[in-house]
C-alpha positions in Angstrom: 0.0 0.0 0.0 2.9 2.3 0.6 4.0 2.1 -3.1 0.4 2.9 -4.1 0.2 6.0 -2.0 3.7 7.1 -3.2 2.4 6.8 -6.8 -0.7 8.7 -6.0 1.4 11.4 -4.3 3.7 11.6 -7.3 0.8 11.9 -9.7 -0.7 14.6 -7.6 2.6 16.5 -7.5 2.8 16.3 -11.3 -0.8 17.6 -11.6 0.0 20.4 -9.2 3.2 21.4 -11.0 1.3 21.3 -14.3 -1.3 23.7 -12.8 1.4 26.1 -11.7 3.1 26.0 -15.1 -0.3 26.6 -16.7 -0.8 29.6 -14.5 2.6 31.0 -15.6 1.5 30.6 -19.2 -1.4 32.9 -18.6 0.8 36.0 -18.7 2.0 34.9 -22.1 -1.4 34.2 -23.5 -3.2 37.4 -22.5 -1.2 39.8 -24.7 -1.6 37.4 -27.6 -5.4 37.4 -27.1 -5.5 41.2 -27.0 -3.5 41.5 -30.2 -5.5 38.7 -31.9 -8.5 40.8 -32.9 -10.9 38.3 -31.3 -14.2 39.8 -30.1 -13.7 40.8 -26.4 -16.3 38.3 -25.3 -14.3 35.4 -26.9 -11.0 36.6 -25.5 -12.5 36.9 -22.0 -14.0 33.4 -22.4 -10.6 32.0 -23.3 -9.0 33.8 -20.3 -11.7 32.3 -18.0 -11.2 28.8 -19.4 -7.5 29.1 -19.0 -7.7 30.0 -15.3 -10.5 27.5 -14.7 -8.3 24.7 -16.0 -5.4 25.9 -13.8 -7.7 25.8 -10.8 -9.0 22.4 -11.9 -5.4 20.9 -11.9 -4.4 22.5 -8.6 -7.5 21.6 -6.6 -7.8 18.1 -8.1 -4.2 17.4 -7.0 -4.9 18.5 -3.4 -8.2 16.6 -3.2 -6.6 13.4 -4.5 -3.9 13.5 -1.9 -6.4 14.1 0.8 -8.8 11.4 -0.3 -6.0 8.9 -0.8 -5.3 9.0 2.9 -8.8 7.9 3.8 -9.9 4.2 4.0 -11.9 2.5 1.3 -11.4 5.3 -1.3 -10.1 3.1 -4.2 -13.2 3.5 -6.4 -13.3 7.2 -5.8 -9.6 7.6 -6.7 -10.2 5.7 -9.9 -13.0 8.0 -10.8 -10.9 11.1 -10.0 -8.0 9.8 -12.1 -10.4 9.8 -15.1 -10.3 13.6 -15.1 -6.7 14.0 -16.0 -7.0 11.0 -18.3 -9.9 12.7 -20.2 -7.9 16.0 -20.2 -5.0 14.2 -21.8 -7.1 12.5 -24.5 -8.8 15.8 -25.3 -5.5 17.7 -25.5 -4.1 15.0 -27.8 -7.1 15.2 -30.1 -7.5 18.9 -30.3 -4.0 20.4 -29.7 -1.6 17.5 -30.4 1.5 16.5 -28.6 3.1 19.1 -26.3 4.7 19.2 -22.8 1.4 19.9 -21.0 -0.2 16.8 -22.5 2.7 14.6 -21.4 2.6 16.0 -17.9 -1.1 15.4 -17.5 -0.9 11.9 -19.1 1.9 10.9 -16.8 -0.1 12.1 -13.8 -3.1 10.2 -14.9 -1.1 7.0 -15.3 0.5 7.4 -11.9 -2.9 8.0 -10.3 -4.5 5.0 -12.1 -1.6 2.6 -11.2 -1.6 3.9 -7.6 -5.3 3.4 -7.3 -5.0 0.0 -8.8 -2.4 -1.0 -6.2 -4.5 0.1 -3.2 -6.3 -2.7 -1.3 -9.6 -3.7 -2.7 -11.1 -3.5 0.7 -9.8 -2.8 4.2 -8.7 -5.8 6.1 -10.6 -6.2 9.4 -8.9 -5.2 12.6 -7.6 -8.1 14.6 
């Protein structure tokens, strides 16, 4: 179980770091949006989506670490690992390969393997 929790922690750290990197990218994207000539409503929507995804990565990483320390949370951890997995698949489909995709995909795999290695049910106390 210790290896499982270490993998889950590693996956969460990768998600958290990806979230911070995504936040740093915001300062590079906003000037491009201003110069792009997009309607202001569309540019604002892209900014909001950018920050929403950043918050999604950071909060999900924290929640996963917290939940992984609780008993009988294996199914929930599998479910939560589907979020970065789905993110990675959508990024691959619509953006193509890039460093953010690789980070989220690695995090998803670490989380899925870690959840898989957790006990199926708690052993009764003796």
